[in-house]
N, C-alpha and C positions, 0 to 999 in steps of 0.2 A: 429731508425733502420728500422721500417716499411716503412718509406719514401724511404730509399735506396733500399729496396726490390721492391717496386712499380716502382721506377725509372729503376731498372734493368729489370723488366718485360716490361716496355715501350720501352726501348732501344732494348731488344730482339725482340719484335714485329716489330719494325722499320727495323732492319737488316734482320731478318728472313723472314718476309713477305713483308715489304715495299721496300726493296732493291732486292728482288727476281726477277730474270729474266731468260730467257732461257739459257744464258751463265753461270751465277753462278749456276743455277740448274744442269747444265751439268758438270761443272768443280769441284765444291766444294766437291762432294762425292769422287772424285779421290784425291784431295789435302788432304783431311782428313784421307785417308786410308793409314795405315802403309805399306801395300803391294805395294802401288804405289812408295813409297820412298825407299823400301828395296834395290833394285838394286843400287840406288844412294849411299846409306849408305855403301854397300859392296865395291863399286868402290872407294869411298872416303877413307875407311879404308885401302884398298890395296894400294892406292896412298900414304897415309901417311907412310906405312911400306916400300914400295919400293923406294919412292923418298927420304925419310928422315931417313931411316934405324932405328937405335936405338932411335934417337930423335922422330921419327914418332911413334914408338912403345910406347915410354914414353907418348906422347900426347894421343895416343889411350887409354892407361890404365886410364889416368885421365878422358878422355871423357866418357869411359864406366862406371867408378865409379860414375861420376857425374850423368849420366842418371839413372843408377841403384839405387843409393841412393835417388835421387829425386823421382823416381817412387815408391820406397818402403815407404818413409816417407809420400808421398802424399796419396797413395792408402790405406795403412794400418793404418795410424794415422789420418791425417787431414780430409780425406773424411768421415771416420767413426765418427770423433768428430763432424763435422758440419752437417752431414747427410742431406744435401740439395737434394731434389728430382730434377731430370732432368726436364727441361721445357717441353720436349715431353711427360712426364708423368703427369705434373702438370697443363699445360695450354691447352686450346682449340685452334683450328685453327692454329696449328703449321705446317709450311711448312717442314715436316719431309722428308729428302732426303735419309736417311740411317736407319738401324735398331736402335731403341731407346737405346737399351742396358739396362741391369738390374742394372748397377752400380749407384753410387751417382754422384752428379754434381760438388760440390765445394771442392777444386779448380780443375781445368781441368788438368788431367794427360798429355794430349797432349801439353798443354801450358808449364807445369812444365818441362817436359823432353826436349822439343825443346829449351826453353830458357836456361836451364842448359847447353845444348850442344852448343848453340850459344855463351854463356859466355866463356866457355872453349876454343872453337875454336878461338874466337875473341882475346883472350889473346895471342895466338901464331901466328895468321895470322891477324894482325891488319888492313892491307889494305883491307881485305875481311869482316870486321865486319859488314858493312852495309848489305851485302848480307846475312850473317848468321842471323842477327836480322830481316831482311825483310822476309826471309823464315820462321823463327819461328813465326813471326806475322801473316803471311799468313795461316800457319797451324792452329794457335790458332783461328783466325777469321773464318776459315772454320767450326769450331765447332758450331758457332752461326748460320751461314748460313744453315748448315744441320739440325739444330733444337735440338741439344743435350746439349748445354751449354748456359748459360747467359754470358753477357759481364763481369760481376763481377767474374765469374768463371775463365775466361781466364786471366783477369787482375791480380787476386790473384795468379794464376798459373805462370804467367810471373814473378811476383815479387819473388815468392818462388824459381823459377828456377834460376834466377839471383843470389839470395842470396846463394843457395846451391852450384852453380857453383863457385861463388866467394870465398866461404869458403874453398872448396876443393883446388882451385888455391892457396889461401893463405897458406894452409897447405903444399902443394907440393912445392911451391916456397921457403918456409921456409926450407923445407927438402933439396932442391937443394943447397941453400946457406950454410946451416950449415954442411951438410955431404959432400959437394963437390962431389956428386955422378955424377952429370951431369952439364956441364957448362950452363950458362943462355941460355934458348931456346927462341928465338924470331925470327920468320920467317917473313920477310917483303914481 
């Protein structure tokens, strides 16, 4: 386990300092900031509702449940259990581009939430799945670039987000079929 932790530190230093440049130093604080994405999220939610009506609202409910549940499980259970200190608090010479924050590091909430959302959206908009997972990956990697997470944090968060999103989809799809409440929803 110590070897994995040391490898995680080496990869962090390579990405955070070794790949740092004026472009990433400028862009990554925006990419990692929820407020940057908020208008896009709101427009996306409105688009779902107005374009797909009841089906869009149904997808939105699953999406919000996936993100809310993943955030709750991660922040309240897993982070507390693992209690890993953020690299900006544990390491020297971190290229810290945002406030370090007082929370714990493992797994990354940004990664968990964005990968849960990407999983849900990809299930209904299959042709856009590359875009959803690219954006989730970009936000997750931004956490290493700005100095607040290790690569292991975002990797575990990505896996957790996909698992939680998939579990909710399984439950809702089962409900769709058994209760015949909504016909199969797949938007190409």
